[in-house]
ROMARDO-592114 format. One line per field, with one value per residue (C-alpha): residue number from 0; x, y, z. Coordinates in steps of 0.2 Angstrom, whole numbers, plus 5000, padded with zeros to 4 digits. Layout:
// ROMARDO-592114
nr c(NUM:...)
east c(X:...)
north c(Y:...)
up c(Z:...)
// end
This chain:
// ROMARDO-592114
nr c(0:1:2:3:4:5:6:7:8:9:10:11:12:13:14:15:16:17:18:19:20:21:22:23:24:25:26:27:28:29:30:31:32:33:34:35:36:37:38:39:40:41:42:43:44:45:46:47:48:49:50:51:52:53:54:55:56:57:58:59:60:61:62:63:64:65:66:67:68:69:70:71:72:73:74:75:76:77:78:79:80:81:82:83:84:85:86:87:88:89:90:91:92:93:94:95:96:97:98:99:100:101:102:103:104:105:106:107:108:109:110:111:112:113:114:115:116:117:118:119:120:121:122:123:124:125:126:127:128:129:130:131:132:133:134:135:136:137:138:139:140:141:142:143:144:145:146:147:148:149:150:151:152:153:154:155:156:157:158:159:160:161:162:163:164:165:166:167:168:169:170:171:172:173:174:175:176:177:178:179:180:181:182:183:184:185:186:187:188:189:190:191:192:193:194:195:196:197:198:199:200:201:202:203:204:205:206:207:208:209:210:211:212:213:214:215:216:217:218:219:220:221:222:223:224:225:226:227:228:229:230:231:232:233:234:235:236:237:238:239:240:241:242:243:244:245:246:247:248:249:250:251:252:253:254:255:256:257:258:259:260:261:262:263:264:265:266:267:268:269:270:271:272:273:274:275:276:277:278:279:280:281:282:283:284:285:286:287:288:289:290:291:292:293:294:295:296:297:298:299:300:301:302:303:304:305:306:307:308:309:310:311:312:313:314:315:316:317:318:319:320:321:322:323:324:325:326:327:328:329:330:331:332:333:334:335:336:337:338:339:340:341:342:343:344:345:346:347:348:349:350:351:352:353:354:355:356:357:358:359:360:361:362:363:364:365:366:367:368:369:370:371:372:373:374:375:376:377:378:379:380:381:382:383:384:385:386:387:388:389:390:391:392:393:394:395:396:397)
east c(4660:4655:4646:4641:4621:4625:4635:4624:4615:4601:4601:4587:4594:4598:4616:4620:4637:4633:4631:4648:4657:4649:4654:4672:4673:4667:4681:4695:4691:4692:4708:4715:4710:4719:4736:4737:4735:4750:4762:4759:4762:4779:4785:4779:4788:4804:4804:4802:4817:4828:4823:4824:4842:4848:4842:4851:4868:4867:4865:4876:4891:4899:4898:4907:4920:4924:4925:4937:4949:4947:4952:4967:4973:4971:4980:4994:4996:4995:5011:5022:5030:5038:5048:5060:5063:5069:5077:5093:5100:5118:5131:5138:5150:5148:5161:5166:5170:5162:5150:5139:5123:5110:5092:5079:5071:5054:5060:5072:5061:5051:5065:5071:5086:5089:5105:5108:5104:5103:5105:5099:5097:5080:5085:5098:5095:5110:5120:5118:5127:5124:5131:5130:5121:5136:5127:5112:5106:5089:5090:5103:5098:5116:5117:5134:5134:5149:5148:5153:5145:5142:5135:5138:5149:5148:5142:5124:5112:5095:5096:5083:5088:5079:5081:5088:5094:5110:5120:5128:5112:5105:5121:5121:5102:5105:5121:5111:5096:5109:5118:5101:5095:5112:5109:5091:5096:5109:5097:5084:5098:5103:5085:5083:5098:5094:5076:5085:5095:5080:5072:5088:5089:5071:5073:5089:5079:5066:5079:5087:5078:5087:5105:5110:5126:5116:5104:5121:5127:5110:5110:5127:5121:5106:5116:5126:5112:5104:5121:5120:5102:5106:5121:5109:5096:5109:5114:5096:5093:5108:5103:5085:5091:5103:5089:5079:5093:5095:5076:5076:5089:5080:5064:5073:5077:5062:5044:5035:5023:5006:4996:4998:5015:5020:5024:5035:5047:5041:5047:5035:5050:5050:5057:5076:5084:5087:5072:5063:5045:5036:5022:5009:4998:5012:5021:5038:5051:5053:5067:5063:5075:5071:5056:5048:5047:5055:5058:5072:5081:5081:5094:5106:5113:5126:5141:5151:5170:5180:5199:5211:5228:5241:5250:5268:5275:5270:5260:5246:5241:5234:5230:5211:5211:5200:5197:5179:5166:5171:5159:5155:5169:5169:5186:5189:5206:5207:5189:5185:5177:5185:5175:5176:5186:5191:5198:5203:5203:5196:5193:5202:5193:5209:5219:5215:5225:5224:5223:5235:5249:5246:5257:5265:5252:5237:5224:5215:5199:5190:5173:5167:5152:5150:5135:5136:5125:5118:5118:5123:5130:5149:5153:5160:5144:5133:5144:5144:5123:5119:5133:5131:5147:5160:5159:5140:5144:5157:5145:5149:5140:5132)
north c(4310:4318:4310:4323:4321:4302:4309:4323:4323:4333:4342:4329:4314:4300:4294:4275:4266:4257:4275:4280:4263:4265:4283:4278:4262:4272:4286:4274:4264:4280:4286:4268:4271:4288:4280:4267:4279:4289:4275:4272:4290:4290:4277:4286:4302:4292:4284:4301:4307:4294:4296:4314:4314:4300:4312:4327:4317:4311:4330:4338:4326:4328:4347:4347:4334:4346:4362:4353:4349:4367:4374:4363:4368:4386:4384:4375:4389:4402:4394:4392:4407:4400:4388:4400:4409:4403:4410:4406:4411:4405:4417:4424:4438:4449:4443:4436:4419:4402:4405:4392:4393:4381:4384:4384:4367:4372:4379:4364:4351:4364:4376:4375:4386:4397:4397:4413:4419:4436:4434:4450:4455:4456:4469:4479:4476:4487:4472:4458:4445:4440:4426:4409:4393:4381:4366:4363:4347:4348:4334:4343:4362:4366:4380:4385:4399:4408:4425:4439:4455:4461:4476:4483:4475:4464:4446:4444:4429:4437:4430:4430:4420:4423:4420:4431:4429:4441:4445:4459:4468:4465:4471:4487:4490:4487:4498:4512:4511:4512:4526:4535:4532:4540:4556:4558:4555:4568:4581:4579:4583:4600:4604:4601:4613:4625:4626:4627:4642:4651:4650:4655:4670:4674:4674:4685:4698:4699:4705:4718:4732:4731:4729:4733:4722:4706:4711:4712:4696:4688:4694:4687:4670:4671:4674:4659:4648:4653:4648:4631:4629:4633:4621:4607:4612:4609:4592:4587:4591:4582:4567:4567:4569:4554:4543:4548:4543:4526:4523:4527:4514:4502:4505:4499:4483:4479:4479:4477:4464:4459:4444:4449:4449:4468:4475:4489:4492:4502:4519:4515:4511:4496:4479:4475:4458:4455:4465:4457:4453:4445:4435:4436:4422:4409:4418:4417:4429:4430:4438:4445:4436:4449:4439:4429:4428:4413:4409:4418:4402:4396:4409:4400:4385:4373:4368:4352:4348:4332:4332:4316:4315:4302:4300:4299:4288:4294:4308:4315:4332:4337:4356:4356:4367:4383:4377:4371:4374:4366:4351:4348:4337:4319:4309:4292:4282:4269:4269:4267:4282:4289:4296:4314:4316:4298:4295:4313:4330:4345:4361:4376:4377:4374:4358:4341:4329:4310:4300:4287:4292:4285:4273:4277:4278:4278:4287:4300:4307:4322:4328:4345:4356:4373:4387:4400:4415:4417:4436:4447:4465:4466:4473:4490:4491:4489:4501:4515:4512:4512:4518:4536:4547:4549:4568:4568:4559:4572:4587:4591:4593:4578)
up c(6759:6775:6788:6800:6800:6807:6820:6824:6843:6850:6867:6873:6865:6876:6871:6873:6871:6855:6847:6853:6847:6830:6828:6833:6823:6808:6811:6814:6797:6788:6794:6792:6772:6773:6782:6769:6754:6763:6763:6744:6740:6751:6739:6723:6730:6734:6717:6707:6718:6713:6695:6695:6703:6691:6677:6684:6686:6669:6662:6675:6678:6661:6662:6680:6673:6658:6670:6681:6666:6659:6677:6679:6661:6666:6682:6674:6661:6675:6682:6667:6670:6687:6674:6671:6689:6704:6720:6731:6749:6743:6750:6734:6729:6713:6703:6684:6681:6685:6700:6709:6719:6726:6720:6735:6737:6733:6716:6711:6702:6692:6687:6668:6667:6650:6640:6648:6666:6676:6695:6705:6723:6727:6742:6732:6713:6707:6713:6700:6688:6671:6660:6652:6661:6664:6672:6683:6694:6698:6712:6722:6716:6712:6697:6689:6679:6668:6673:6659:6667:6684:6692:6710:6723:6738:6744:6745:6749:6743:6724:6710:6694:6678:6660:6647:6629:6628:6646:6637:6632:6649:6658:6647:6651:6671:6669:6661:6674:6689:6680:6677:6695:6702:6689:6695:6714:6711:6702:6717:6730:6720:6719:6738:6741:6730:6739:6755:6748:6744:6759:6769:6756:6761:6780:6777:6767:6781:6793:6780:6787:6804:6796:6778:6780:6784:6768:6757:6763:6760:6742:6737:6747:6735:6720:6725:6727:6711:6702:6710:6707:6688:6687:6695:6682:6669:6676:6679:6660:6653:6663:6656:6639:6642:6649:6634:6623:6632:6631:6613:6612:6622:6612:6597:6603:6614:6606:6623:6628:6619:6613:6594:6586:6583:6566:6572:6587:6604:6594:6580:6568:6557:6565:6563:6565:6585:6591:6606:6611:6625:6620:6632:6624:6626:6641:6631:6625:6606:6595:6576:6564:6550:6544:6556:6576:6585:6603:6610:6616:6599:6594:6603:6595:6601:6591:6593:6587:6589:6590:6590:6598:6594:6613:6616:6630:6647:6641:6651:6648:6630:6624:6617:6601:6602:6622:6628:6640:6657:6659:6641:6637:6632:6631:6623:6625:6611:6608:6628:6637:6651:6667:6671:6687:6688:6671:6667:6673:6663:6673:6665:6648:6638:6643:6650:6661:6660:6677:6670:6658:6641:6630:6615:6600:6611:6601:6613:6605:6612:6609:6614:6614:6616:6615:6602:6600:6582:6582:6596:6600:6606:6623:6613:6604:6619:6629:6616:6615:6632:6645:6651:6645:6659:6656:6661:6677:6681:6679:6661:6645:6635)
// end
């Protein structure tokens, strides 16, 4: 309620102290009443904020927690592909046989090597090794591979290791890619030489008005260049035809990458047993059995066998029938298991040697484990399918 009329003063009024004191007291009381209400209002605002924030927490926290779980799952799935690849800086020569590398420390604990591996130089990919996993220690990072196929030469230290299902097929494809690259490079060089020869012929023709002899010589040179260009075109055509043939061969064995299982190979033909397909939904390489798709690693199975010898007095050497995979041999002497490297040595894939000579009648029992492919191409079949004929490399017809 306004009280201005009570405080109004005219120009000719005499104002006393009692008047001012009464006005100031009234104003002070009204301000005090407002301040008391303001304190109560602030408390109500704080209580409202507490209740509102609590309701927001109740509604949003479950959603945020679920979002964090989903994000972690997505990040985990995105890094699954890293399980099957690794890098190594080991100085290693391109050679067949048992080859050893040390995996980079950052890759050791999460690396899960497949049954077969391809090791490629990152700087010079024409240098590579392909073979079967022999042994892997994730703590030391030591990886041992029985290399059966190679490409290139020399010693390198920039290795990229990845999984494969068939080192023979992998080596054939890598060889074909290198051969095709060489052929394309040769064709490009021949085309460049033809262009250079054509420019020389044009220059000589421009000066023909001054010398008939020079014109004749230029014409002869142009003819030679044309013949060379024709030969280069034939080589390029043959290389293209060979590349097309190799691509068709690859297309019949690889159906590409997709999230849905293919019903035909890359050429549109009906699927045949052994066709490969990369499932982008699960980030796994799969192989067609003739009826269903299975994970490629499952097309490799492990075979075991046991052999028993009755030792003669002082005998230390025993020949294992059919050989064995180094590092996959268990030996018992009269029922007691011997420690590899201490009780016996088995490093050549054929024989084993006891550290202590046997007594007459000792029973030596051997258990061996071998990885076997269920269905693969032979090297001769792969070479006939993918390698470029020698006649083409020498400039002959395909």
